[in-house]
Chimera marker file (.cmm) of the C-alpha trace (Angstrom):
<marker_set name="trace">
<marker id="1" x="28.793" y="27.062" z="45.060" r="1" g="1" b="0" radius="0.5"/>
<marker id="2" x="27.347" y="26.263" z="48.475" r="1" g="1" b="0" radius="0.5"/>
<marker id="3" x="28.129" y="29.072" z="50.896" r="1" g="1" b="0" radius="0.5"/>
<marker id="4" x="30.630" y="27.973" z="53.550" r="1" g="1" b="0" radius="0.5"/>
<marker id="5" x="31.060" y="24.444" z="52.196" r="1" g="1" b="0" radius="0.5"/>
<marker id="6" x="34.706" y="24.788" z="51.102" r="1" g="1" b="0" radius="0.5"/>
<marker id="7" x="35.822" y="25.956" z="54.547" r="1" g="1" b="0" radius="0.5"/>
<marker id="8" x="33.808" y="23.260" z="56.337" r="1" g="1" b="0" radius="0.5"/>
<marker id="9" x="35.275" y="20.524" z="54.153" r="1" g="1" b="0" radius="0.5"/>
<marker id="10" x="38.823" y="21.752" z="54.732" r="1" g="1" b="0" radius="0.5"/>
<marker id="11" x="38.332" y="22.072" z="58.506" r="1" g="1" b="0" radius="0.5"/>
<marker id="12" x="36.759" y="18.624" z="58.769" r="1" g="1" b="0" radius="0.5"/>
<marker id="13" x="39.544" y="17.063" z="56.703" r="1" g="1" b="0" radius="0.5"/>
<marker id="14" x="42.142" y="18.627" z="58.980" r="1" g="1" b="0" radius="0.5"/>
<marker id="15" x="40.203" y="17.598" z="62.093" r="1" g="1" b="0" radius="0.5"/>
<marker id="16" x="40.441" y="13.968" z="60.982" r="1" g="1" b="0" radius="0.5"/>
<marker id="17" x="44.071" y="14.409" z="59.860" r="1" g="1" b="0" radius="0.5"/>
<marker id="18" x="43.343" y="13.309" z="56.302" r="1" g="1" b="0" radius="0.5"/>
<marker id="19" x="45.279" y="14.507" z="53.298" r="1" g="1" b="0" radius="0.5"/>
<marker id="20" x="43.351" y="15.474" z="50.188" r="1" g="1" b="0" radius="0.5"/>
<marker id="21" x="44.743" y="12.329" z="48.590" r="1" g="1" b="0" radius="0.5"/>
<marker id="22" x="43.364" y="10.142" z="51.404" r="1" g="1" b="0" radius="0.5"/>
<marker id="23" x="39.906" y="11.686" z="51.083" r="1" g="1" b="0" radius="0.5"/>
<marker id="24" x="40.027" y="11.239" z="47.320" r="1" g="1" b="0" radius="0.5"/>
<marker id="25" x="40.996" y="7.582" z="47.683" r="1" g="1" b="0" radius="0.5"/>
<marker id="26" x="38.134" y="6.941" z="50.096" r="1" g="1" b="0" radius="0.5"/>
<marker id="27" x="35.659" y="8.584" z="47.710" r="1" g="1" b="0" radius="0.5"/>
<marker id="28" x="37.329" y="6.982" z="44.665" r="1" g="1" b="0" radius="0.5"/>
<marker id="29" x="37.837" y="10.323" z="42.933" r="1" g="1" b="0" radius="0.5"/>
<marker id="30" x="40.812" y="12.469" z="41.945" r="1" g="1" b="0" radius="0.5"/>
<marker id="31" x="42.646" y="14.545" z="44.581" r="1" g="1" b="0" radius="0.5"/>
<marker id="32" x="42.209" y="17.571" z="42.303" r="1" g="1" b="0" radius="0.5"/>
<marker id="33" x="38.447" y="17.227" z="42.747" r="1" g="1" b="0" radius="0.5"/>
<marker id="34" x="38.842" y="17.359" z="46.539" r="1" g="1" b="0" radius="0.5"/>
<marker id="35" x="41.023" y="20.428" z="46.107" r="1" g="1" b="0" radius="0.5"/>
<marker id="36" x="38.311" y="21.974" z="43.936" r="1" g="1" b="0" radius="0.5"/>
<marker id="37" x="35.708" y="21.333" z="46.634" r="1" g="1" b="0" radius="0.5"/>
<marker id="38" x="37.900" y="23.019" z="49.240" r="1" g="1" b="0" radius="0.5"/>
<marker id="39" x="38.623" y="26.070" z="47.080" r="1" g="1" b="0" radius="0.5"/>
<marker id="40" x="35.034" y="26.459" z="45.957" r="1" g="1" b="0" radius="0.5"/>
<marker id="41" x="35.878" y="25.867" z="42.305" r="1" g="1" b="0" radius="0.5"/>
<marker id="42" x="33.772" y="22.692" z="42.274" r="1" g="1" b="0" radius="0.5"/>
<marker id="43" x="30.569" y="21.584" z="43.980" r="1" g="1" b="0" radius="0.5"/>
<marker id="44" x="30.209" y="17.964" z="45.110" r="1" g="1" b="0" radius="0.5"/>
<marker id="45" x="27.576" y="15.800" z="43.483" r="1" g="1" b="0" radius="0.5"/>
<marker id="46" x="24.806" y="14.555" z="45.748" r="1" g="1" b="0" radius="0.5"/>
<marker id="47" x="26.565" y="11.192" z="45.897" r="1" g="1" b="0" radius="0.5"/>
<marker id="48" x="29.900" y="12.726" z="46.908" r="1" g="1" b="0" radius="0.5"/>
<marker id="49" x="28.268" y="15.093" z="49.404" r="1" g="1" b="0" radius="0.5"/>
<marker id="50" x="26.682" y="12.104" z="51.101" r="1" g="1" b="0" radius="0.5"/>
<marker id="51" x="29.991" y="10.206" z="51.046" r="1" g="1" b="0" radius="0.5"/>
<marker id="52" x="31.728" y="13.204" z="52.629" r="1" g="1" b="0" radius="0.5"/>
<marker id="53" x="29.095" y="13.382" z="55.367" r="1" g="1" b="0" radius="0.5"/>
<marker id="54" x="29.686" y="9.699" z="56.151" r="1" g="1" b="0" radius="0.5"/>
<marker id="55" x="33.456" y="10.139" z="56.112" r="1" g="1" b="0" radius="0.5"/>
<marker id="56" x="33.351" y="13.160" z="58.421" r="1" g="1" b="0" radius="0.5"/>
<marker id="57" x="30.520" y="11.792" z="60.585" r="1" g="1" b="0" radius="0.5"/>
<marker id="58" x="28.314" y="14.838" z="60.115" r="1" g="1" b="0" radius="0.5"/>
<marker id="59" x="24.976" y="15.570" z="58.507" r="1" g="1" b="0" radius="0.5"/>
<marker id="60" x="24.522" y="16.818" z="54.978" r="1" g="1" b="0" radius="0.5"/>
<marker id="61" x="22.456" y="19.618" z="56.556" r="1" g="1" b="0" radius="0.5"/>
<marker id="62" x="25.619" y="20.762" z="58.353" r="1" g="1" b="0" radius="0.5"/>
<marker id="63" x="27.655" y="20.670" z="55.135" r="1" g="1" b="0" radius="0.5"/>
<marker id="64" x="24.927" y="22.540" z="53.247" r="1" g="1" b="0" radius="0.5"/>
<marker id="65" x="24.688" y="25.233" z="55.919" r="1" g="1" b="0" radius="0.5"/>
<marker id="66" x="21.143" y="24.392" z="56.989" r="1" g="1" b="0" radius="0.5"/>
<marker id="67" x="22.293" y="23.839" z="60.586" r="1" g="1" b="0" radius="0.5"/>
<marker id="68" x="25.180" y="25.591" z="62.254" r="1" g="1" b="0" radius="0.5"/>
<marker id="69" x="26.047" y="22.901" z="64.779" r="1" g="1" b="0" radius="0.5"/>
<marker id="70" x="29.550" y="21.603" z="64.498" r="1" g="1" b="0" radius="0.5"/>
<marker id="71" x="29.374" y="17.830" z="64.260" r="1" g="1" b="0" radius="0.5"/>
<marker id="72" x="29.790" y="16.094" z="67.583" r="1" g="1" b="0" radius="0.5"/>
<marker id="73" x="32.635" y="13.719" z="68.147" r="1" g="1" b="0" radius="0.5"/>
<marker id="74" x="31.518" y="10.173" z="68.756" r="1" g="1" b="0" radius="0.5"/>
<marker id="75" x="33.226" y="7.520" z="70.815" r="1" g="1" b="0" radius="0.5"/>
<marker id="76" x="32.926" y="3.792" z="70.270" r="1" g="1" b="0" radius="0.5"/>
<marker id="77" x="31.934" y="2.194" z="73.543" r="1" g="1" b="0" radius="0.5"/>
<marker id="78" x="31.469" y="-1.351" z="72.311" r="1" g="1" b="0" radius="0.5"/>
<marker id="79" x="32.815" y="-3.784" z="74.864" r="1" g="1" b="0" radius="0.5"/>
<marker id="80" x="32.840" y="-1.279" z="77.730" r="1" g="1" b="0" radius="0.5"/>
<marker id="81" x="30.865" y="-1.860" z="80.885" r="1" g="1" b="0" radius="0.5"/>
<marker id="82" x="28.170" y="0.633" z="81.937" r="1" g="1" b="0" radius="0.5"/>
<marker id="83" x="30.531" y="1.808" z="84.684" r="1" g="1" b="0" radius="0.5"/>
<marker id="84" x="33.325" y="2.449" z="82.187" r="1" g="1" b="0" radius="0.5"/>
<marker id="85" x="30.969" y="4.368" z="79.895" r="1" g="1" b="0" radius="0.5"/>
<marker id="86" x="29.820" y="6.511" z="82.823" r="1" g="1" b="0" radius="0.5"/>
<marker id="87" x="33.443" y="7.163" z="83.795" r="1" g="1" b="0" radius="0.5"/>
<marker id="88" x="34.140" y="8.392" z="80.244" r="1" g="1" b="0" radius="0.5"/>
<marker id="89" x="31.089" y="10.682" z="80.364" r="1" g="1" b="0" radius="0.5"/>
<marker id="90" x="32.251" y="12.100" z="83.695" r="1" g="1" b="0" radius="0.5"/>
<marker id="91" x="35.755" y="12.704" z="82.343" r="1" g="1" b="0" radius="0.5"/>
<marker id="92" x="34.412" y="14.500" z="79.281" r="1" g="1" b="0" radius="0.5"/>
<marker id="93" x="32.124" y="16.689" z="81.385" r="1" g="1" b="0" radius="0.5"/>
<marker id="94" x="35.049" y="17.584" z="83.649" r="1" g="1" b="0" radius="0.5"/>
<marker id="95" x="37.186" y="18.574" z="80.664" r="1" g="1" b="0" radius="0.5"/>
<marker id="96" x="34.481" y="20.797" z="79.177" r="1" g="1" b="0" radius="0.5"/>
<link id1="1" id2="2" r="1" g="1" b="0" radius="0.2"/>
<link id1="2" id2="3" r="1" g="1" b="0" radius="0.2"/>
<link id1="3" id2="4" r="1" g="1" b="0" radius="0.2"/>
<link id1="4" id2="5" r="1" g="1" b="0" radius="0.2"/>
<link id1="5" id2="6" r="1" g="1" b="0" radius="0.2"/>
<link id1="6" id2="7" r="1" g="1" b="0" radius="0.2"/>
<link id1="7" id2="8" r="1" g="1" b="0" radius="0.2"/>
<link id1="8" id2="9" r="1" g="1" b="0" radius="0.2"/>
<link id1="9" id2="10" r="1" g="1" b="0" radius="0.2"/>
<link id1="10" id2="11" r="1" g="1" b="0" radius="0.2"/>
<link id1="11" id2="12" r="1" g="1" b="0" radius="0.2"/>
<link id1="12" id2="13" r="1" g="1" b="0" radius="0.2"/>
<link id1="13" id2="14" r="1" g="1" b="0" radius="0.2"/>
<link id1="14" id2="15" r="1" g="1" b="0" radius="0.2"/>
<link id1="15" id2="16" r="1" g="1" b="0" radius="0.2"/>
<link id1="16" id2="17" r="1" g="1" b="0" radius="0.2"/>
<link id1="17" id2="18" r="1" g="1" b="0" radius="0.2"/>
<link id1="18" id2="19" r="1" g="1" b="0" radius="0.2"/>
<link id1="19" id2="20" r="1" g="1" b="0" radius="0.2"/>
<link id1="20" id2="21" r="1" g="1" b="0" radius="0.2"/>
<link id1="21" id2="22" r="1" g="1" b="0" radius="0.2"/>
<link id1="22" id2="23" r="1" g="1" b="0" radius="0.2"/>
<link id1="23" id2="24" r="1" g="1" b="0" radius="0.2"/>
<link id1="24" id2="25" r="1" g="1" b="0" radius="0.2"/>
<link id1="25" id2="26" r="1" g="1" b="0" radius="0.2"/>
<link id1="26" id2="27" r="1" g="1" b="0" radius="0.2"/>
<link id1="27" id2="28" r="1" g="1" b="0" radius="0.2"/>
<link id1="28" id2="29" r="1" g="1" b="0" radius="0.2"/>
<link id1="29" id2="30" r="1" g="1" b="0" radius="0.2"/>
<link id1="30" id2="31" r="1" g="1" b="0" radius="0.2"/>
<link id1="31" id2="32" r="1" g="1" b="0" radius="0.2"/>
<link id1="32" id2="33" r="1" g="1" b="0" radius="0.2"/>
<link id1="33" id2="34" r="1" g="1" b="0" radius="0.2"/>
<link id1="34" id2="35" r="1" g="1" b="0" radius="0.2"/>
<link id1="35" id2="36" r="1" g="1" b="0" radius="0.2"/>
<link id1="36" id2="37" r="1" g="1" b="0" radius="0.2"/>
<link id1="37" id2="38" r="1" g="1" b="0" radius="0.2"/>
<link id1="38" id2="39" r="1" g="1" b="0" radius="0.2"/>
<link id1="39" id2="40" r="1" g="1" b="0" radius="0.2"/>
<link id1="40" id2="41" r="1" g="1" b="0" radius="0.2"/>
<link id1="41" id2="42" r="1" g="1" b="0" radius="0.2"/>
<link id1="42" id2="43" r="1" g="1" b="0" radius="0.2"/>
<link id1="43" id2="44" r="1" g="1" b="0" radius="0.2"/>
<link id1="44" id2="45" r="1" g="1" b="0" radius="0.2"/>
<link id1="45" id2="46" r="1" g="1" b="0" radius="0.2"/>
<link id1="46" id2="47" r="1" g="1" b="0" radius="0.2"/>
<link id1="47" id2="48" r="1" g="1" b="0" radius="0.2"/>
<link id1="48" id2="49" r="1" g="1" b="0" radius="0.2"/>
<link id1="49" id2="50" r="1" g="1" b="0" radius="0.2"/>
<link id1="50" id2="51" r="1" g="1" b="0" radius="0.2"/>
<link id1="51" id2="52" r="1" g="1" b="0" radius="0.2"/>
<link id1="52" id2="53" r="1" g="1" b="0" radius="0.2"/>
<link id1="53" id2="54" r="1" g="1" b="0" radius="0.2"/>
<link id1="54" id2="55" r="1" g="1" b="0" radius="0.2"/>
<link id1="55" id2="56" r="1" g="1" b="0" radius="0.2"/>
<link id1="56" id2="57" r="1" g="1" b="0" radius="0.2"/>
<link id1="57" id2="58" r="1" g="1" b="0" radius="0.2"/>
<link id1="58" id2="59" r="1" g="1" b="0" radius="0.2"/>
<link id1="59" id2="60" r="1" g="1" b="0" radius="0.2"/>
<link id1="60" id2="61" r="1" g="1" b="0" radius="0.2"/>
<link id1="61" id2="62" r="1" g="1" b="0" radius="0.2"/>
<link id1="62" id2="63" r="1" g="1" b="0" radius="0.2"/>
<link id1="63" id2="64" r="1" g="1" b="0" radius="0.2"/>
<link id1="64" id2="65" r="1" g="1" b="0" radius="0.2"/>
<link id1="65" id2="66" r="1" g="1" b="0" radius="0.2"/>
<link id1="66" id2="67" r="1" g="1" b="0" radius="0.2"/>
<link id1="67" id2="68" r="1" g="1" b="0" radius="0.2"/>
<link id1="68" id2="69" r="1" g="1" b="0" radius="0.2"/>
<link id1="69" id2="70" r="1" g="1" b="0" radius="0.2"/>
<link id1="70" id2="71" r="1" g="1" b="0" radius="0.2"/>
<link id1="71" id2="72" r="1" g="1" b="0" radius="0.2"/>
<link id1="72" id2="73" r="1" g="1" b="0" radius="0.2"/>
<link id1="73" id2="74" r="1" g="1" b="0" radius="0.2"/>
<link id1="74" id2="75" r="1" g="1" b="0" radius="0.2"/>
<link id1="75" id2="76" r="1" g="1" b="0" radius="0.2"/>
<link id1="76" id2="77" r="1" g="1" b="0" radius="0.2"/>
<link id1="77" id2="78" r="1" g="1" b="0" radius="0.2"/>
<link id1="78" id2="79" r="1" g="1" b="0" radius="0.2"/>
<link id1="79" id2="80" r="1" g="1" b="0" radius="0.2"/>
<link id1="80" id2="81" r="1" g="1" b="0" radius="0.2"/>
<link id1="81" id2="82" r="1" g="1" b="0" radius="0.2"/>
<link id1="82" id2="83" r="1" g="1" b="0" radius="0.2"/>
<link id1="83" id2="84" r="1" g="1" b="0" radius="0.2"/>
<link id1="84" id2="85" r="1" g="1" b="0" radius="0.2"/>
<link id1="85" id2="86" r="1" g="1" b="0" radius="0.2"/>
<link id1="86" id2="87" r="1" g="1" b="0" radius="0.2"/>
<link id1="87" id2="88" r="1" g="1" b="0" radius="0.2"/>
<link id1="88" id2="89" r="1" g="1" b="0" radius="0.2"/>
<link id1="89" id2="90" r="1" g="1" b="0" radius="0.2"/>
<link id1="90" id2="91" r="1" g="1" b="0" radius="0.2"/>
<link id1="91" id2="92" r="1" g="1" b="0" radius="0.2"/>
<link id1="92" id2="93" r="1" g="1" b="0" radius="0.2"/>
<link id1="93" id2="94" r="1" g="1" b="0" radius="0.2"/>
<link id1="94" id2="95" r="1" g="1" b="0" radius="0.2"/>
<link id1="95" id2="96" r="1" g="1" b="0" radius="0.2"/>
</marker_set>
């Protein structure tokens, strides 16, 4: 078992408001396998670990505990003007 992985996977799933079934469908595996990952009874294969990192928009290093940084939230800015992007940055800085 990878130390801390079950808790990270559960927290990330909840952050994205996914059910275990939804995650399982996206990875094309059984929901019981996702449950096993989150309880620590199972360890994801390299392929599934990579798929989880893509799904949750974080690095495999984060999932494996090699870095402690919580994955940053990303915003899609396609189609926004430079002024609109700057306004979003200013709003985020104000809220922090």
